Structures are given as C-alpha cells and as structure tokens.
C-alpha positions as CSV (number, residue, x, y, z in Angstrom):
1,X,-7.1,-3.3,24.9
2,X,-7.6,-6.0,22.3
3,X,-5.6,-5.7,19.1
4,X,-6.8,-6.9,15.7
5,X,-5.2,-10.0,14.2
6,X,-4.3,-11.4,17.6
7,X,-1.6,-8.8,18.2
8,X,-0.7,-8.9,21.9
9,X,-0.7,-5.5,23.7
10,X,2.6,-6.2,25.4
11,X,4.3,-5.9,22.0
12,X,3.5,-2.3,21.9
13,X,4.5,0.8,23.8
14,X,2.0,3.7,23.8
15,X,3.7,5.4,20.9
16,X,3.6,2.2,19.0
17,X,-0.2,1.9,19.5
18,X,-0.5,5.2,17.8
19,X,1.7,4.0,14.9
20,X,-0.4,0.8,14.7
21,X,-3.7,2.7,14.3
22,X,-2.3,5.5,12.2
23,X,-3.4,4.0,8.9
24,X,-7.0,3.9,10.1
25,X,-6.7,7.5,11.2
26,X,-5.3,8.6,7.8
27,X,-8.0,6.8,5.9
28,X,-10.7,8.4,8.1
29,X,-9.1,11.8,7.6
30,X,-9.1,11.4,3.8
31,X,-12.7,10.1,3.9
32,X,-13.9,13.1,6.0
33,X,-12.1,15.5,3.7
34,X,-13.7,13.8,0.7
35,X,-17.1,14.3,2.2
36,X,-16.5,17.9,3.2
37,X,-14.7,19.1,0.1
38,X,-14.9,16.6,-2.8
39,X,-13.3,18.9,-5.4
40,X,-10.2,19.6,-3.3
41,X,-9.9,15.9,-2.3
42,X,-9.6,14.8,-5.9
43,X,-7.1,17.6,-6.6
44,X,-5.1,16.3,-3.7
45,X,-5.0,12.7,-5.0
46,X,-4.8,13.5,-8.7
47,X,-1.8,12.7,-11.0
48,X,1.2,14.7,-9.9
49,X,-0.6,15.7,-6.8
50,X,0.7,16.0,-3.2
51,X,-0.3,12.4,-2.4
52,X,1.5,10.9,-5.3
53,X,4.7,12.9,-4.7
54,X,4.5,11.9,-1.0
55,X,4.4,8.2,-2.1
56,X,7.5,8.7,-4.3
57,X,9.4,10.5,-1.4
58,X,8.5,7.7,1.1
59,X,9.7,5.0,-1.3
60,X,12.9,6.9,-1.9
61,X,13.5,7.0,1.9
62,X,12.8,3.3,2.1
63,X,15.3,2.7,-0.7
64,X,18.0,4.8,1.1
65,X,17.6,2.9,4.4
66,X,17.7,-0.4,2.5
67,X,21.0,0.6,1.1
68,X,22.3,1.5,4.6
69,X,21.2,-2.0,5.8
70,X,22.9,-3.6,2.8
71,X,26.1,-1.7,3.7
72,X,26.0,-3.0,7.3
73,X,25.6,-6.6,6.0
74,X,28.6,-6.1,3.6
75,X,30.6,-4.8,6.5
76,X,29.8,-7.9,8.6
77,X,30.6,-10.1,5.6
78,X,27.0,-11.3,5.3
79,X,27.1,-11.0,1.5
80,X,23.9,-12.9,0.8
81,X,21.8,-10.6,3.0
82,X,23.7,-7.6,1.7
83,X,22.9,-8.6,-1.9
84,X,19.2,-9.1,-1.2
85,X,18.8,-5.8,0.6
86,X,20.8,-4.0,-2.2
87,X,18.3,-5.5,-4.8
88,X,15.4,-4.4,-2.5
89,X,16.8,-0.9,-2.3
90,X,17.1,-0.6,-6.1
91,X,13.6,-1.9,-6.5
92,X,12.2,0.7,-4.1
93,X,14.2,3.5,-5.9
94,X,12.6,2.2,-9.1
95,X,9.1,2.4,-7.6
96,X,9.8,5.9,-6.4
97,X,10.7,6.9,-10.0
98,X,7.7,5.2,-11.4
99,X,5.3,7.0,-9.1
100,X,6.3,10.4,-10.6
101,X,6.8,9.0,-14.2
102,X,10.6,9.6,-13.7
103,X,10.1,13.3,-13.5
104,X,8.5,13.5,-16.9
105,X,6.2,16.4,-16.1
106,X,8.6,18.0,-13.6
107,X,11.3,18.4,-16.2
108,X,9.0,18.7,-19.3
109,X,10.4,15.5,-20.9
110,X,8.9,14.5,-24.3
111,X,6.9,11.3,-24.3
112,X,8.8,8.6,-26.4
113,X,6.7,7.0,-29.2
114,X,6.9,3.6,-27.4
115,X,5.2,4.9,-24.2
116,X,2.8,7.0,-26.2
117,X,1.5,3.9,-28.0
118,X,1.7,1.2,-25.3
119,X,1.3,3.1,-22.0
120,X,-2.3,3.4,-20.8
121,X,-1.6,6.9,-19.4
122,X,0.7,7.9,-22.2
123,X,3.6,8.6,-19.8
124,X,7.1,7.3,-19.1
125,X,6.4,4.5,-16.7
126,X,6.7,0.7,-16.8
127,X,3.9,-0.2,-14.5
128,X,1.2,1.4,-16.8
129,X,2.2,-0.8,-19.8
130,X,-0.8,-3.0,-20.6
131,X,0.4,-6.5,-19.6
132,X,2.1,-5.2,-16.4
133,X,-0.9,-3.0,-15.4
134,X,-3.2,-6.0,-15.7
135,X,-1.2,-7.7,-12.9
136,X,-0.6,-4.7,-10.8
137,X,-3.7,-4.8,-8.6
138,X,-3.1,-8.5,-8.0
139,X,0.4,-7.7,-7.0
140,X,-0.8,-5.1,-4.4
141,X,-3.2,-7.8,-3.0
142,X,-0.4,-10.3,-2.6
143,X,2.0,-7.7,-1.0
144,X,-0.8,-6.5,1.2
145,X,-1.8,-10.0,2.5
146,X,1.9,-11.0,2.9
147,X,2.6,-7.9,4.9
148,X,-0.5,-8.3,7.1
149,X,-0.2,-12.0,7.9
150,X,3.3,-13.4,7.1
151,X,4.7,-12.7,10.6
152,X,1.8,-14.4,12.3
153,X,1.9,-17.4,10.0
154,X,5.7,-17.7,10.6
155,X,5.3,-18.0,14.4
156,X,4.7,-21.8,14.5
157,X,7.8,-22.3,12.4
158,X,9.9,-20.0,14.6
159,X,8.6,-21.8,17.8
160,X,9.5,-25.2,16.4
161,X,12.9,-24.1,15.2
162,X,14.1,-21.6,17.9
163,X,17.5,-21.2,16.2
164,X,15.8,-19.3,13.4
165,X,14.5,-16.8,15.8
166,X,17.8,-16.5,17.6
167,X,19.5,-15.7,14.3
168,X,16.8,-13.1,13.7
169,X,17.9,-12.3,10.1
170,X,14.9,-14.2,8.7
171,X,12.6,-11.7,10.5
172,X,14.1,-8.9,8.4
173,X,11.9,-10.1,5.5
174,X,8.7,-10.2,7.5
175,X,6.8,-7.0,8.2
176,X,6.3,-6.6,11.9
177,X,2.9,-6.7,13.7
178,X,3.0,-3.0,14.0
179,X,2.6,-2.6,10.2
180,X,-0.2,-5.1,9.8
181,X,-2.9,-2.5,9.1
182,X,-0.8,-0.6,6.6
183,X,-0.6,-3.7,4.4
184,X,-4.0,-5.0,5.1
185,X,-5.9,-1.9,4.1
186,X,-4.3,-1.8,0.6
187,X,-5.0,-5.5,0.1
188,X,-8.6,-5.0,1.2
189,X,-9.2,-2.0,-1.1
190,X,-7.8,-3.7,-4.2
191,X,-9.7,-7.0,-3.4
192,X,-13.0,-5.1,-3.1
193,X,-12.2,-3.0,-6.2
194,X,-11.3,-5.9,-8.4
195,X,-13.4,-8.8,-7.1
196,X,-16.4,-7.4,-5.2
197,X,-17.3,-4.0,-6.7
198,X,-18.6,-5.0,-10.2
199,X,-20.3,-8.2,-9.1
200,X,-22.1,-6.3,-6.3
201,X,-23.2,-3.6,-8.8
202,X,-24.5,-6.2,-11.1
203,X,-26.4,-8.0,-8.3
204,X,-28.0,-4.8,-7.1
205,X,-29.0,-3.8,-10.7
206,X,-30.8,-7.1,-11.1
207,X,-32.7,-6.8,-7.8
208,X,-36.4,-5.9,-8.1
209,X,-36.1,-2.7,-6.2
210,X,-38.7,-0.2,-7.1
211,X,-37.7,3.4,-7.9
212,X,-41.1,4.6,-6.7
213,X,-41.7,5.2,-3.0
214,X,-44.9,4.6,-1.2
215,X,-46.5,7.9,-2.1
216,X,-45.5,7.6,-5.8
217,X,-42.4,9.8,-6.0
218,X,-39.5,8.7,-8.1
219,X,-36.7,8.3,-5.6
220,X,-34.3,6.3,-7.8
221,X,-33.4,4.1,-4.8
222,X,-31.3,1.5,-6.7
223,X,-29.6,4.0,-8.8
224,X,-28.4,5.8,-5.7
225,X,-27.0,2.6,-4.3
226,X,-25.7,1.4,-7.6
227,X,-23.9,4.4,-9.0
228,X,-23.6,7.1,-6.3
229,X,-22.5,4.7,-3.5
230,X,-20.5,1.9,-5.0
231,X,-19.1,3.3,-8.2
232,X,-18.4,6.7,-6.6
233,X,-17.1,5.5,-3.2
234,X,-14.9,2.7,-4.5
235,X,-13.2,4.9,-7.1
236,X,-10.1,4.2,-9.1
237,X,-8.6,7.5,-7.9
238,X,-9.0,6.5,-4.3
239,X,-6.2,4.0,-4.7
240,X,-3.7,6.8,-4.2
241,X,-4.8,7.1,-0.6
242,X,-4.2,3.4,0.1
243,X,-0.9,3.4,-1.8
244,X,0.2,6.3,0.4
245,X,-0.7,4.2,3.5
246,X,1.3,1.3,2.0
247,X,4.3,3.5,1.3
248,X,4.2,4.7,4.9
249,X,4.0,1.1,6.2
250,X,7.0,0.2,4.1
251,X,9.0,3.1,5.7
252,X,8.0,1.9,9.2
253,X,9.0,-1.7,8.2
254,X,12.5,-0.6,7.0
255,X,13.1,1.7,10.0
256,X,12.4,-1.2,12.3
257,X,14.8,-3.3,10.4
258,X,17.4,-0.6,10.5
259,X,17.1,-0.4,14.3
260,X,17.5,-4.1,14.6
261,X,20.5,-4.3,12.3
262,X,22.3,-1.5,14.1
263,X,21.7,-3.2,17.4
264,X,23.0,-6.5,16.1
265,X,26.1,-4.9,14.7
266,X,26.8,-3.1,18.0
267,X,26.4,-6.4,19.9
C-alpha cells in the first residue's frame, strides 16, 4: 500500500493505518450526514453543539498530557523542555476555554460591555475579537501545513546531524507522520475558504454560461454552480468539522510524545 506524502508503510502497524486514515473517514461521515440530513448536520456543528464541545474536551485532554510531559522533564532536570511544554499546556487549556466561550452560556454569564462591543459574536472569547479573528484562518493554515510537512522537511537535517535524532527531544515538537492528514485537511479547508472560494465564484459568475438549455428551459446552470455548490458546500459553519479533526490530531500527537517521554525516562 502506498501512503500519501511519501509515508513509508513500515512506519505503521495495522492499527496505525486506521489512525492515519481516520480523518478522511470522519470527513466523509460528516459529508454523508450533511447530504442525508442537512438540518440535523447544522444543529450538530452549531455554536454550543456537540462538535464544538468535543473540540474543547479534546484540547483540554491535550493540555493535561502536556502538563504530564512537562512534569517528567522537570523530574529529569530538563528545565528548558519542561518550561516549553508547560507553556504549551497552558496554551491548549486556553484554547479549550475559548472554544466554549469560557462557559458563558453554560453558566449563564453576562456578556461584559467590552466583548459586546468588540467581539464579532458578542461573547466572552479572545479569538473572535476583530484584529485577532482576521489572522485566525491564516494561523490555522500555518499550523496545518507545519503539522503536515515539518517532520518530512526535517529529515534531511536529522540525517546530516544524527546526534539530533539520537537525542530525540527535538522530535517532540514535530507532529509525527501518522498525524499528517489531521493537520493537512484543516490547512486545505481554510486555504480554499480564504483564497480559492471567492475568486472561483467571481470567475464562474463572469463566464458566458447560458441559463437556458437546448430546448429553452431556464435551468439556471451557473447559479447552481455558483451559489448552491461553492457557497453552500464551502460554508463557514463547516470549519467546525475540520477544527474537530485538528483537535483529534493534536491529541494523537501529544499521546505519541507522552509514550516517547515515558520510555525515555524508564531507560
């Protein structure tokens, strides 16, 4: 079997192949559900829906395991790595809180005036403040491409300097090949959404495609392509699906690192 992105089959056990292709399966499952029951699909991915709460829970788990890794490093007197992973854990706990607006609707918290005026969704969250939200999608693209390709790009360096690979601590900051698709899918979605979607819609709108078929019936061909296909099927709400896949990829990444750190400390 040939793996995408030059991933060698010997790197994977059978169960790891399932983990590798799981994001594709999840995306297809959501896509089929969207086709079968559109209304229930959008209820599932809406604000404060199951998908959003699942993201928050996954990021919280990642933060917990990052704290455990940090504790192992402190125990081994590797203070630099411990500090980096402690910061990483706090960042992930912050993301978990942001995903559910810090429990604003769960606990019925009033919306402060500052967030009511400056937050695009009028909720308690930092990432939906105007200047930050403008950069958010680009951040997802960067994180996605880094997670998908950083390990492969680092291989020539690791081969040239084998001591880096022997130390192995540098690899704790590179998502492993098994998580490539989790990161790549979110980068691909936001790249299409921000840089392909609107130019493609404008291009199709300018094309001289008749809305009248060969027997004179108005079939609205270009409108079907323009609005129903692109605007509907590359939808802002669909980002929740890809963000869930990313959160799951982050969990796999941190669990792999937890296993590696435990093995190193035992050795």
